[in-house]
C-alpha positions in Angstrom: 1.2 159.4 -127.9 -1.6 157.9 -129.8 -2.0 158.2 -133.5 -5.4 159.3 -135.1 -5.9 155.8 -136.3 -5.6 154.4 -132.8 -8.0 157.1 -131.5 -10.5 156.2 -134.2 -10.3 152.4 -133.4 -10.8 153.2 -129.9 -13.8 155.3 -130.5 -15.3 152.6 -132.5 -14.5 149.8 -129.7 -16.1 152.2 -127.1 -19.2 152.6 -129.3 -19.4 148.8 -129.9 -19.3 148.0 -126.2 -22.0 150.6 -125.3 -24.3 149.3 -128.0 -23.9 145.8 -126.7 -24.8 147.1 -123.3 -27.8 148.9 -124.7 -29.2 145.8 -126.5 -28.9 144.1 -123.3 -30.9 146.5 -121.5 -33.6 146.4 -124.2 -33.6 142.6 -124.1 -34.1 142.8 -120.4 -36.9 145.1 -120.9 -38.6 143.1 -123.3 -38.2 140.0 -121.1 -39.8 141.9 -118.1 -42.6 142.6 -120.3 -43.2 139.2 -121.5 -42.6 137.6 -118.2 -45.1 140.1 -116.7 -47.7 138.9 -119.2 -47.8 142.3 -120.9 -47.2 141.0 -124.3 -49.6 138.3 -125.3 -47.8 135.4 -127.0 -47.6 131.7 -126.1 -45.1 130.7 -123.7 -44.6 134.3 -122.7 -43.0 133.5 -119.4 -40.5 131.2 -120.6 -39.6 133.6 -123.4 -39.5 136.4 -121.1 -37.1 134.7 -118.5 -34.8 133.6 -121.5 -34.6 137.2 -122.8 -33.9 138.4 -119.3 -31.1 135.8 -118.8 -29.6 136.7 -122.2 -29.9 140.3 -121.5 -28.0 140.1 -118.3 -25.3 138.3 -120.1 -25.1 141.1 -122.8 -25.0 143.7 -120.1 -22.6 142.3 -117.7 -20.3 139.6 -119.2 -19.8 140.6 -123.0 -18.5 144.0 -122.6 -15.9 142.9 -120.1 -15.0 140.0 -122.6 -14.6 142.6 -125.4 -12.6 145.0 -123.4 -10.2 142.1 -122.4 -9.9 141.0 -125.9 -9.4 144.4 -127.4 -6.8 145.4 -124.6 -3.7 146.8 -126.1 
C-alpha cells in the first residue's frame, strides 16, 4: 500500500517526465521552423537541425533515463 507522500512524489515525477517530453516537442517544432526558413535568423538551418536533435533526445531518451533513475 502506498502512503500519501509516495503518491505525491509519484505525481510530481509523472508531471516532470511529461514536461520534459512537451519541451522536447516544442524544441522540435521550433527547429523545424528554423530549418524550413520560416524564422529569419542567421544560420537558421544549422540552428534548426541542432534544435531538432536536442528535441529528439528530450522526447525519447531523457524520460526513459528519468524513469530508470526514479524506479523504486
